[in-house]
N, C-alpha and C positions, 0 to 999 in steps of 0.2 A: 098777255100783252107783249112780251119779250120775244116769243116765238113769231107771233105776227109781223113785228118789226123786221126780225131776221128774214122771214119768208120774202117780204118786199124788197130787201136788199139783194139776196141770193139770185133773184130773177131780174134784177135791174138792169138796164142797158148801160148807162153812165150814172155813178153815184151822185146824187144831188147834194147841194151844198148842206141841206138839213139833215141827210143821212149821215154826212161826214162828221158834222158837229156831234152826232150822236155816238161817234167812236168811242168817245171819252166813257160812256155806259158800259163799255165792254171790258175796260180795263181791271175790273174787279173780276171779272169773268176769266180774262187771260190769265191772271196770278193764280186764281183758285185751279184752274184746269191744269196748268204747268206743274204746280207744286201737289197736286193730287195724284198725278200718275204719270211720271217720266222716268220710272226707274229701268225699264227696258225698251228697246227700240221696237216701234211698231210702223210697219209699211204698208200701205195700200196702193196697188198699181191697177189703173184701169187700161194702160197699154203696156206692151212689151217692147215696142220699138218706136222710135221718132219718124216722121216722114215729112216730105217736104215736095212741092210740086216740080221744083227745079233745084238741083244742087243738093248738097249736104244741108240738113235741117240746122237751124240756128236756134239756140237758146238764149234769150235776153235775160242778163242777171239784173234783176230789180234792185234799187238801193236797198241794202241788207238793213234790216230794223234791228240792230244791236244796240243794246244799253247795259252799262255797267253801273253799280250802285255800292255805295258805302254803308254798312249796316253799323250804326253808332251804337254806343254803350246803353243807351237807352232803348234801342231796337228801332229807332227811326232810321228810313232809308233817305239817302242823299244821292242825287246824281253825280257821277264822276266823270267829266269830260275827257280828261287825259286818258284813262283807263279805255273809255269808249272809243275814242280815236284811234288808240294802239290796236283794239280788238278788231276794229273794223278794217284796218291797214292789213293786219296777218290774215284775217278771214279771206280778204280778196286774193292775196298772194296764194293762199292755200287752195283756194277754190280754182284759181288759174292752173296751177300745177297739176290737180286732180283731174281737170278737163284735157289737159295736154296728155297726161298719162293714159287717159281712157279714150282718146281719140274724138272727144266731143267738142264741138264747135260752138263755143259761147262768146257773148258780146257784152262787155261791161259798159254800163253807164257812166261817162266821164263825170266825176263829182264836180268839176267846174261847169258842167252844162247846166242849162236853166229848163228844169222840169216844167211842163204844162200843168194847169191845175188839175185835169182828168187824171193824169200819170200819178200826181200825188194822191190824189183821191183814192185810185185804186190801191195804192200801196197800204194805205190806212185801213181801207176796206179789207183787204186781206188780212190784216192782223186780227181783225174781228172775227172774220170768218174762220180762220186757222184756230182760234181760241174755241170757237163754237165746236167744231169739228172734233178737237180735243176732248171737250166736255160731254158732247153727245154721241160721237163716235166711238170713242175709247173709254169714256166715263160710265157712270152707273144711271144716266138717263138718256137713253135711245130715244130718238124721235119716232114715233109710230109711223110717220108719214114715209120714212126712208125704208121701212120693211126690212132693216137689216142690211141694206145695200149702201154702196158708197156713191153719192149723187149730190155733188156739191159745185156750184158755180159762181164765178164772179160777174155773169153776165156779158153779152156779146159786145158791149162798148169796148172791150180790150181789142178788138179788130183794129181801132185807130191806132194802138201803140204797136201791134203787129206790122202795120202798114208803114210806120214812122220809121221804123228801127230795122225793118227787114227781117224780121224774126217770126218763126213760127210758135215758138214756145217762150214762155216767161217763168224764171226761177224766182220765186218768193221765198225769203228767209227770216225767221223770227227768233231773236236770242236773247236772254236776260241772265244776268249773272248779279248775285248780291254777295258782296265780300264783309266779312266781318273785320271790325277794327281790333286793335289790341285791347282796347277796354272791353268790348264785347267779348272777345274771348276770355278775358279774366272773370267777368260775369258769368259766363257760361261754366268756367272750371268750379267757381263757388256754388253755383246753383246744382251742379252734378254732385258735389259733395253733399248738398243738401237733399238729394234725391229729386231734384226738380229739372225738367228738359227746358233748354234755353235755345232757340234757334242761333246758328252761327253761320248762316246764309244758304245759298243754294245756286243751282244753275239748272237751265232747262231751255229747250228750243224746239221749233219745228220747221219744217220746209215743204214747200209745194211746187209741183210743175204745173203750169197752167196752160191749155192749148190756147193761145192768144186769138186764133180765128174764130173760136166759139165762147171763151171764157169759161170753159170747164176745167176742174181740177182733175188731172188725169194720174196723179201721183202724189202720195202725202206720206211724210215720215217724221216720227218725233224723236228727239235725240236722247240717247241713254244718258244717265246722270254720272257725273264724276268722272268723265273720260280725260279731258283735257282742258288747258287754260289757253283761251284765245289771245291773251295779251303774250302768250309765247308762241314762237313760230312752230315748234316742235308740237306743242299742245294743239295749235290751231289746225295742224295737219290731221291729228286724231279727232278732232271735233267734224272736220269737214268730211273726213272718210265716213264716220258714223252717220253724220246728218244726211249724206248723200248716197248712203248703201241702197242699192238695187235701183238705182235712178236709170230709168229707159234710156238706152244707148250706151250705157257703160257695161 
């Protein structure tokens, strides 16, 4: 049933409200996929260069899906708004610097701008598609229908986003960081003495370049673990450098 649902989403033009509501069903898959295999960077490229009908190609940076959580003493994850806001801020600065360094023309969506429903829907859709790519493309459950190839899409409805912002490509990013509290670290130490392993947090993420004219994902990369800390500018530079490794145009 899950595969039938995903197949409908991947080939849809504009995600319907019903499909968007079902994004919550993918959250478990996202977490499992990320924690299962993000020890090394894995990059897949469908194109080696960016193209545009006129002028330099423009990459539209979609609102980064970045979230930080506090891992409590009892192992409960709690959203941390302050950390999340700081991480998003440093991520955007590092992203802009990285693009300037490599001569890539990007366009950031202003945080104060009002996103249309279909733009929000596609950003939510991407998180589910990206998690599925992680699970099936790099995990232990390849999809027979892909025949070992890389063929993923958000659907041609992304053309509306391309026309609105005057961009040929869209950069979608996903990042999760779970930070252990002091109490959780104490529990981990005591557990280690007893020979028991206890999680003290994790970080993982992935990014994709989407051809907004077709909706096809033309580049995908997953983040190496333990590279840097997004709440710190120097750490954010390391994360962005790794996350955008081999990005077409760089």
